[in-house]
C-alpha positions in Angstrom: 33.5 69.6 88.7 37.2 70.6 86.8 38.3 68.6 84.0 40.8 68.8 81.2 38.7 69.4 77.9 40.8 68.9 74.6 37.8 69.4 72.6 38.2 71.6 69.3 38.3 75.0 70.0 34.9 77.2 70.2 34.9 79.6 67.1 38.9 79.5 66.8 40.0 82.1 63.9 36.6 83.7 63.2 36.9 86.3 60.6 34.9 89.5 61.0 35.8 90.4 57.7 36.6 93.9 56.5 34.2 97.2 57.5 33.0 95.4 60.7 35.7 97.3 63.0 35.1 100.7 64.2 37.8 102.2 63.0 40.3 101.7 60.3 44.0 101.0 60.8 45.8 104.1 61.8 48.8 106.0 61.1 48.9 109.1 63.6 51.7 111.8 64.3 50.1 114.0 66.5 52.3 115.6 68.7 51.7 114.7 72.9 50.6 117.7 74.8 51.4 117.8 78.3 49.9 120.9 79.8 47.4 122.1 82.3 48.9 120.4 85.3 49.9 122.0 88.0 53.8 122.3 87.9 54.0 121.0 84.3 54.2 124.1 82.3 56.3 123.9 79.3 57.0 120.3 79.0 59.5 118.4 76.7 57.9 116.8 73.8 60.6 114.8 73.7 62.6 112.4 75.5 65.6 112.6 73.2 68.8 110.1 74.5 66.8 109.1 77.4 66.1 105.5 77.0 68.1 105.1 73.4 70.0 101.9 73.5 69.1 101.3 77.0 68.4 97.5 78.1 66.9 98.4 81.4 63.5 97.5 81.1 61.4 96.6 83.9 57.3 95.5 83.3 54.3 94.3 84.7 54.4 90.0 85.5 58.3 90.4 85.1 58.6 91.0 81.2 57.3 90.8 77.9 55.7 87.3 78.8 53.9 88.1 81.5 55.2 85.1 83.3 55.4 86.8 86.9 57.7 84.1 87.4 60.7 85.5 90.0 63.1 82.2 90.1 66.0 83.8 91.6 63.6 85.5 94.1 62.9 83.2 98.0 60.2 84.4 99.8 60.7 84.2 104.1 59.1 81.6 105.9 57.1 83.7 108.2 56.5 87.7 107.3 55.7 91.3 109.0 54.4 94.6 107.7 57.5 96.4 107.4 55.7 99.9 106.0 52.5 100.7 104.2 50.8 104.0 102.9 46.9 104.8 101.9 46.9 104.4 97.7 43.2 103.3 96.5 40.3 105.0 97.8 37.7 104.1 94.9 35.7 101.0 94.6 36.0 99.4 91.4 35.8 95.6 90.7 38.9 95.8 88.5 42.1 94.5 90.0 44.4 97.5 91.5 47.3 98.3 89.6 50.6 96.5 90.8 53.9 97.9 92.1 56.2 97.8 89.6 60.5 98.4 90.4 63.0 99.9 88.7 65.2 97.4 87.2 67.8 98.3 90.0 64.9 97.6 92.6 66.2 100.8 94.3 63.0 102.3 93.7 59.3 100.8 93.7 56.5 102.5 91.7 52.9 102.5 92.9 50.0 103.9 91.2 46.7 104.2 93.1 43.0 104.5 91.8 42.8 108.1 92.2 45.6 109.3 89.6 48.8 109.8 91.9 51.8 108.1 91.1 54.0 107.4 93.8 57.8 106.5 94.2 59.3 104.7 97.2 62.5 103.5 98.5 62.7 99.6 99.9 63.1 101.5 103.2 59.6 103.0 103.3 60.9 106.2 102.2 58.8 108.4 100.3 61.2 110.0 97.1 57.9 111.6 95.0 54.1 111.7 94.1 52.5 112.7 91.1 49.2 114.0 90.8 47.8 113.2 86.9 45.2 114.0 85.2 43.5 110.7 85.8 42.0 111.7 89.1 38.5 109.8 88.5 39.0 105.9 88.6 43.0 106.2 88.4 45.4 103.8 87.3 44.6 100.1 87.2 47.3 99.1 85.0 50.7 98.8 85.8 53.5 100.9 84.7 56.1 100.0 82.4 59.9 101.4 83.2 62.7 102.1 80.5 65.6 103.3 81.5 64.9 106.4 83.4 61.5 106.8 82.2 57.7 104.9 83.3 54.7 105.0 81.4 51.5 104.0 82.3 47.9 104.5 81.2 45.1 106.0 82.9 41.2 106.0 83.2 40.9 109.5 81.8 42.0 107.3 78.3 45.3 109.1 78.2 49.1 107.9 78.3 51.6 109.5 80.3 55.7 109.6 80.8 57.4 110.1 84.1 60.7 111.0 85.0 61.6 108.2 87.6 63.8 110.1 89.5 61.8 113.5 89.9 58.5 112.5 89.1 57.9 114.9 87.0 55.5 114.3 83.7 57.0 114.6 80.9 54.9 113.8 77.8 51.3 112.8 78.0 49.3 111.5 75.2 45.8 113.1 75.6 42.8 110.8 75.0 42.2 113.1 71.5 45.0 111.8 70.3 44.4 107.9 71.1 41.3 108.3 68.9 38.9 109.6 71.8 40.0 106.5 74.4 37.7 106.0 77.5 40.4 104.6 79.5 43.5 102.6 79.4 43.6 99.8 81.7 46.4 97.6 80.4 49.8 97.6 81.2 52.3 98.9 78.7 55.0 96.5 76.8 58.4 97.5 75.6 60.1 96.5 73.1 63.3 97.5 70.7 62.3 101.1 71.0 58.4 100.8 71.1 55.4 100.5 73.5 52.4 98.5 72.7 49.4 99.1 74.8 45.7 98.7 74.9 43.0 101.5 74.9 39.2 101.1 75.3 36.5 102.5 73.9 32.5 103.1 75.5 30.3 103.8 72.6 30.4 101.5 70.8 32.3 98.9 73.3 35.8 98.3 71.4 39.2 98.4 71.5 42.3 99.4 69.9 46.1 98.1 70.6 48.6 100.9 69.8 52.3 100.9 69.0 53.5 103.8 70.5 56.6 105.9 69.9 58.2 106.3 73.7 60.3 109.4 72.9 57.3 111.4 71.8 54.6 109.8 73.2 53.3 109.9 69.3 51.1 106.8 68.0 52.7 104.7 65.0 50.2 101.8 64.4 47.2 101.0 65.6 44.4 97.9 64.9 41.2 98.7 66.1 39.3 95.4 65.5 39.0 94.5 69.1 35.4 94.4 70.8 34.4 94.6 74.7 36.7 97.5 76.2 39.4 95.2 76.4 41.6 95.5 79.9 44.2 92.9 79.3 48.0 93.7 78.8 49.7 93.2 75.3 51.6 89.9 75.7 54.7 89.7 73.7 57.0 86.6 72.6 59.7 87.2 70.8 60.6 83.2 70.0 57.4 82.4 68.9 56.8 85.9 67.0 53.4 86.8 68.4 52.1 89.5 70.4 48.8 88.7 72.0 45.5 90.5 74.2 42.3 89.8 75.1 39.0 91.4 75.5 35.6 91.4 76.9 34.2 90.2 74.2 35.9 86.7 75.0 38.4 86.7 72.2 42.1 86.5 72.2 43.5 88.4 69.7 46.9 87.5 67.8 49.5 89.4 65.7 52.8 88.7 63.9 55.3 89.8 65.9 57.4 92.7 64.8 55.9 92.7 61.5 52.1 93.3 63.4 50.4 91.7 60.6 47.0 90.3 62.0 47.9 86.3 63.1 44.3 84.5 64.4 41.9 85.0 67.0 40.5 82.9 69.4 36.5 82.8 70.4 35.9 81.7 73.8 32.2 80.1 74.4 30.0 83.4 75.1 26.4 83.0 75.5 25.6 86.3 77.4 23.3 89.3 76.5 24.3 90.7 73.0 27.0 94.0 73.0 27.3 96.6 70.1 24.4 95.8 68.0 25.2 92.1 68.0 29.1 92.5 67.4 29.8 90.2 70.3 28.1 88.4 73.2 29.0 89.1 77.2 29.7 85.7 79.0 33.2 85.3 78.6 34.8 88.6 79.1 38.8 87.8 79.1 40.3 90.2 82.1 43.6 88.4 82.7 46.8 89.4 81.0 47.9 85.8 78.5 51.2 84.3 80.2 53.1 83.1 77.0 55.1 79.7 77.4 57.1 76.9 75.2 55.0 78.1 72.2 51.7 78.3 74.0 49.7 81.3 75.7 47.3 80.6 78.9 44.5 82.8 79.8 41.3 82.3 81.8 37.9 83.5 81.1 34.6 84.4 82.4 33.0 81.3 81.1 34.9 79.5 83.7 37.7 77.5 81.6 41.2 78.4 81.8 42.7 77.7 78.3 45.7 76.4 76.5 46.5 78.1 72.9 48.8 77.4 70.5 50.9 80.6 69.8 51.4 79.1 66.0 47.4 79.3 65.3 45.3 79.7 67.6 44.0 76.5 68.2 43.1 74.9 71.6 45.2 72.7 73.3 43.5 71.9 76.3 41.0 74.0 78.6 40.4 73.5 82.4 36.9 74.4 84.0 36.7 75.6 87.6 33.5 76.3 89.3 33.5 80.3 88.5 34.8 82.8 86.1 38.3 83.3 85.9 39.8 87.3 85.9 43.3 87.4 87.4 46.2 86.7 85.6 48.3 83.3 85.7 51.8 82.6 86.3 54.1 80.2 84.7 57.5 78.2 86.2 58.9 77.6 82.9 61.7 75.4 84.6 59.2 73.2 86.1 56.1 73.9 83.1 53.6 74.4 85.6 51.3 76.9 85.2 49.5 78.6 88.3 45.9 80.4 88.2 43.2 81.4 90.6 39.4 81.2 90.0 36.0 83.2 91.7 35.6 79.7 93.1 38.3 80.8 95.4 40.7 78.4 94.4 44.0 78.3 93.3 45.1 75.9 91.0 49.0 74.2 89.8 47.7 72.7 86.1 50.6 70.9 84.3 51.3 73.3 81.5 51.3 70.6 78.7 48.1 68.6 79.6 46.0 71.0 82.1 46.2 68.0 84.3 45.2 69.2 88.1 48.9 68.7 90.2 46.8 70.7 93.6 44.4 73.3 94.5 43.9 75.6 97.3 41.0 77.2 98.8 41.8 80.7 99.6 38.6 81.8 101.2 38.1 84.5 98.5 37.8 85.5 94.9 41.2 85.7 93.0 41.1 88.3 90.6 45.1 89.9 90.9 48.0 88.7 89.0 50.0 85.3 90.9 53.1 84.9 91.2 55.7 82.5 91.5 59.2 82.3 92.9 62.1 79.8 93.8 59.2 77.8 96.1 56.6 79.8 96.4 53.1 81.2 95.2 51.8 84.4 96.1 47.9 85.2 95.7 45.9 88.2 96.7 42.1 87.1 98.3 39.1 88.5 98.4 39.3 87.3 102.2 41.6 90.5 102.7 44.7 88.2 102.8 47.6 87.8 100.9 48.6 84.3 100.8 52.2 82.3 100.4 51.5 78.8 98.8 54.5 75.9 98.5 54.1 75.8 95.3 54.9 71.7 94.9 52.1 70.9 97.1 49.6 74.0 97.2 50.1 74.0 101.5 49.6 77.3 103.2 52.7 78.8 104.3 51.5 81.5 105.5 49.0 84.6 104.8 49.2 88.1 106.3 45.9 89.8 107.2 45.5 93.3 105.3 42.5 95.9 105.4 40.7 95.1 101.9 40.7 93.2 99.3 44.0 92.2 97.2 44.0 92.4 93.9 47.5 93.3 92.6 50.4 91.3 92.1 52.7 90.6 94.8 55.9 92.0 93.2 59.5 90.2 95.5 62.5 91.9 95.3 65.5 91.2 97.3 63.6 90.0 100.0 61.1 92.3 100.2 57.3 91.5 98.7 55.2 94.9 97.7 51.3 94.7 96.9 48.4 96.7 97.0 44.7 96.2 97.7 41.0 97.6 97.2 39.8 100.0 99.3 36.8 99.1 102.0 33.8 100.9 100.8 30.2 101.6 102.0 26.8 102.7 100.5 24.6 104.4 101.8 20.5 104.5 101.2 20.7 106.8 98.6 23.3 104.7 96.7 26.6 107.3 97.9 29.6 105.4 98.0 31.7 106.3 101.3 35.4 104.9 101.6 35.5 103.6 105.2 39.2 102.6 104.6 41.2 103.1 102.1 43.4 100.6 100.4 47.0 100.2 101.3 50.3 99.4 99.2 52.1 97.3 101.8 55.6 96.4 102.2 56.6 92.6 103.9 59.9 91.5 105.3 61.2 88.2 106.9 59.9 87.8 110.6 62.3 86.5 112.6 
């Protein structure tokens, strides 16, 4: 049964206390080496004036608040595939990296799960491709584009800065300089001369949020209080003065912004196996990124609930229960005060942002684990049934769906009448447990089908 729940926050504002964190706060200033890759010798260690004073920024889910809201974009009544190319080859349950346009919309960046980053023109012309060191599981977070530089973290634990025009690696901050990070699955945020990104660690299972100098890749600040190998991206609400990130321990962590003083944490219900010597339990993993709107944060959990939290103190405003776990990133129509979210129960929901009341729900025949997108009239949602769906945002009625090769697990990004997204590969396993890619996951560009 799906219902709003206005009960008090379970475990809200939990105080873990000093001494439990795996690593203390760091102030690191190591140089960011970028050597060892073919064609990348003698790379500069600083960007100089490449980004100083630039307001040209393009981020995952459209901005710092991660709203996935594109009110100036319209989705065609019917669509066709204009072009596509193979991008993802690895079976991995995390959502795939979402395409990110440059601020002028003239270049679209795609990152794949074998460590390649591609730049395409809207017409389908390949402008460049760059192989990074993240060759095992590649990229699952999306790039942040600032001026003429793109920043992205990989599953090798390294953070990369790439020149948008050429694809050359400008700097590479290695895992060792990030306290031995296992992976970076989050998408960087950028504000006022700093990058913010979350890294994950394997032994014990923890995470750290970092402030990074975008000129050099040097770490400037960090907080390592997170548990459970966090994947979500940092969300920054400048008006509320808050920065947030969720983790696999079922906690949403919040810092004051820009002071970076820790503010509060909210614990979702976790009743699973103990991890990290009892530091946390499984069962309430938070995989999606928080969307921030009007003083509240919206996020789903593997405890089957979608939460609305007060950004001031982390208090629970309401919770909406679905039939299964929630992994996807929501989208928010800030003009209509409606939040859209998808669930593993194979439904996309529209909820009143203030009350949590269900406005409509639509069956999309498969799990929804990627980020949702809302435009002037339409909600875009990828499904495990290998389709991208376009739903009427007022009624939830299906306008169209496009059949693809694999499961659609990236955000669908609308730019000037085109829609870009990516899917997971179709992979089989033989009797010996060896995985074989049957069909690579592709990146797509859709256009209106007149």
